[in-house]
Each structure stands twice: as C-alpha cells, then as structure tokens.
C-alpha positions as CSV (number, residue, x, y, z in Angstrom):
1,M,2.8,-16.6,66.5
2,K,0.1,-18.5,64.1
3,R,-1.6,-15.6,63.1
4,R,1.3,-13.9,62.0
5,A,2.5,-17.0,60.0
6,K,-0.5,-17.2,58.7
7,K,-0.5,-13.3,57.8
8,Q,2.5,-13.8,56.0
9,E,1.7,-16.8,54.0
10,E,-1.4,-15.0,52.8
11,L,0.7,-12.1,51.9
12,S,2.7,-14.6,49.9
13,I,-0.1,-16.1,48.2
14,E,-1.5,-12.7,47.4
15,K,2.0,-11.9,45.6
16,L,2.3,-15.0,43.8
17,Q,-1.3,-14.5,42.8
18,G,-0.2,-11.3,41.1
19,K,2.9,-12.5,39.9
20,V,1.2,-15.3,37.9
21,G,-1.3,-13.0,37.1
22,E,1.1,-10.6,35.6
23,L,3.0,-13.7,33.5
24,E,-0.5,-14.7,32.5
25,G,-0.8,-11.1,30.9
26,N,2.6,-11.0,29.3
27,W,2.0,-14.5,27.8
28,K,-1.1,-13.6,26.0
29,R,0.2,-10.3,24.9
30,A,3.0,-12.5,23.5
31,L,0.8,-14.8,22.0
32,A,-1.0,-12.2,20.4
33,D,1.9,-10.3,19.0
34,Y,2.8,-13.8,17.3
35,R,-0.4,-14.6,16.2
36,N,-0.4,-10.9,14.4
37,L,3.2,-11.5,13.1
38,E,2.1,-14.8,11.5
39,K,-0.6,-12.9,9.8
40,R,1.7,-10.1,8.3
41,V,4.0,-13.1,7.1
42,R,1.2,-14.6,5.4
43,E,0.0,-11.3,3.7
44,Q,3.4,-10.4,2.5
45,Q,3.9,-14.1,1.2
46,K,0.8,-13.7,-0.6
47,S,1.8,-9.8,-2.1
48,F,5.2,-11.4,-3.3
49,V,3.1,-13.8,-5.1
50,R,0.5,-11.5,-6.7
51,L,3.3,-9.5,-7.6
52,A,5.6,-12.3,-9.2
53,N,2.2,-13.4,-11.2
54,L,1.4,-9.4,-12.6
55,S,5.1,-9.5,-13.7
56,L,4.5,-12.6,-15.5
57,I,1.3,-11.7,-16.6
58,D,2.9,-8.5,-18.1
59,K,5.6,-10.3,-19.8
60,L,2.8,-12.4,-21.6
61,L,1.0,-10.0,-22.6
62,G,3.4,-8.7,-25.4
63,V,3.4,-12.7,-26.1
64,L,-0.5,-12.6,-26.9
65,D,-0.2,-8.8,-28.6
66,D,2.1,-10.8,-31.3
67,L,-0.5,-13.9,-31.6
68,E,-3.0,-11.4,-32.3
69,R,-1.4,-9.5,-34.7
70,A,0.0,-12.9,-36.5
71,T,-4.1,-14.1,-36.9
72,V,-4.3,-10.8,-39.0
73,H,-2.0,-11.7,-41.4
74,I,-2.1,-15.4,-41.4
75,K,-5.0,-17.3,-41.4
76,D,-4.2,-20.5,-40.1
77,R,-6.5,-22.6,-37.8
78,G,-3.9,-24.2,-35.7
79,L,-2.7,-20.5,-34.9
80,K,-6.3,-19.5,-34.1
81,L,-6.8,-22.4,-31.5
82,V,-3.6,-21.4,-29.8
83,L,-4.5,-18.1,-29.5
84,D,-7.8,-19.1,-28.0
85,Q,-6.2,-21.2,-25.6
86,F,-3.4,-18.6,-24.6
87,K,-6.7,-16.2,-24.0
88,A,-8.4,-19.0,-21.9
89,V,-5.3,-19.6,-19.7
90,L,-4.9,-15.8,-19.1
91,E,-8.7,-15.5,-17.9
92,T,-8.4,-18.5,-15.6
93,E,-5.5,-16.2,-14.1
94,G,-8.3,-13.5,-13.8
95,V,-6.9,-11.4,-16.7
96,R,-9.8,-9.6,-18.7
97,E,-9.2,-7.1,-21.6
98,I,-10.6,-3.7,-20.7
99,E,-13.2,-2.7,-23.1
100,V,-12.6,0.7,-24.4
101,E,-13.9,0.9,-28.1
102,G,-16.8,3.9,-28.2
103,K,-16.4,4.4,-24.4
104,E,-16.2,7.7,-22.4
105,F,-11.9,8.1,-22.1
106,D,-11.2,7.1,-18.6
107,P,-7.6,7.9,-17.3
108,E,-7.4,5.2,-14.8
109,A,-7.7,2.4,-17.6
110,M,-6.5,4.2,-20.9
111,D,-3.8,6.2,-22.1
112,C,-4.9,8.6,-24.7
113,I,-1.8,8.6,-27.5
114,E,-3.7,10.8,-29.8
115,M,-6.6,13.5,-30.1
116,V,-8.0,13.0,-33.2
117,E,-11.5,14.2,-34.9
118,G,-14.4,12.4,-33.2
119,P,-16.9,12.5,-30.6
120,K,-15.2,14.6,-27.5
121,N,-13.7,12.6,-25.2
122,K,-14.9,9.2,-26.6
123,V,-12.4,6.6,-27.5
124,V,-12.4,6.2,-31.4
125,K,-10.0,4.1,-32.1
126,T,-7.8,1.3,-30.0
127,L,-4.2,1.3,-30.8
128,L,-3.1,-1.4,-27.8
129,K,-5.5,-3.6,-25.9
130,G,-5.6,-2.9,-21.9
131,Y,-6.0,-5.6,-19.4
132,T,-6.8,-6.3,-15.8
133,V,-6.4,-8.8,-13.4
134,N,-8.9,-9.2,-10.7
135,D,-9.8,-5.6,-11.4
136,H,-6.6,-4.0,-10.8
137,V,-5.2,-2.0,-14.2
138,I,-2.1,-4.0,-15.3
139,R,-1.7,-2.4,-18.4
140,P,-3.8,0.7,-19.6
141,A,-5.2,0.8,-23.1
142,K,-3.5,2.9,-25.5
143,V,-6.5,4.7,-27.6
144,Q,-7.0,7.4,-29.7
145,V,-9.6,9.8,-28.5
146,G,-12.1,12.1,-29.8
147,K,-11.7,15.9,-29.7
148,G,-14.9,17.0,-30.9
149,K,-16.1,19.1,-33.7
C-alpha cells in the first residue's frame, strides 16, 4: 500500500511540476507580449509627436519665407534680428536649409520648375528654398535646372 501511495504521490508531483512549467511558460510569453506592446506604444507616441512637429514646422516655413522676402525690401535691423532668431529656433529643432545652388539636380531634394539655359542638370536658380528635418526632406527646393547648350 505504501508503495502505491508513494507512486501516486510521485505522479501527482510530476503532474504539478509539469503544470508549474506550463504556467511559467505562459507567464513568460505574456510578459514578453506586454513588453513588446509597451515598446510599440512608445514608438507610436514618438511617431505621432514627430508628425505633429513636422506639420507645425511646415507651416512655419511659410512664415520664414515671408520674413526673408520682407528683409529684401525692408532694410530694418530689428526685422533682421527677428529673422535670425526665428532661423535659430528652427535650427534647434533640426531644420536645415537644402543647399542647391550650382549643385547637380537631385529629385529627392528638389523639384524642377523650369529648364533654362545653363550647365546641363545643374541648379541654375533657387525659386523657393527647400528644408530638411533631421535629414528628412520636409519641403523640396523649387529650382530652375540647366538644360545644356
């Protein structure tokens, strides 16, 4: 009798250990799923903030264009200071002007508005400045490109 009871007890222990192992595996998978979910939510939040920032920056670029046009016609030290400060704020947010004048035409960073006389496939004139944010083009430069001789 004792042997039989001992054997049944061993079987019960094995079953319980198996169940504990199964539950532990389920727990570890659930924990990993939860951590992955947390990571995905954080990335989505960052992406949302980036998109919101890009939208605002895109709107501010129109204001920057107007300020720059105003400084061409109005020679005022205060206006120049405001323009410089505005540019500095944009730069702290990662906004950089795309340098295009005299460069090879790059369709990733530029829109060709017109083909004119000049060196083939070289930017002859910038009609509207282009900008990047952290190396991502948010507004391509509008340019005239040389068509050669």
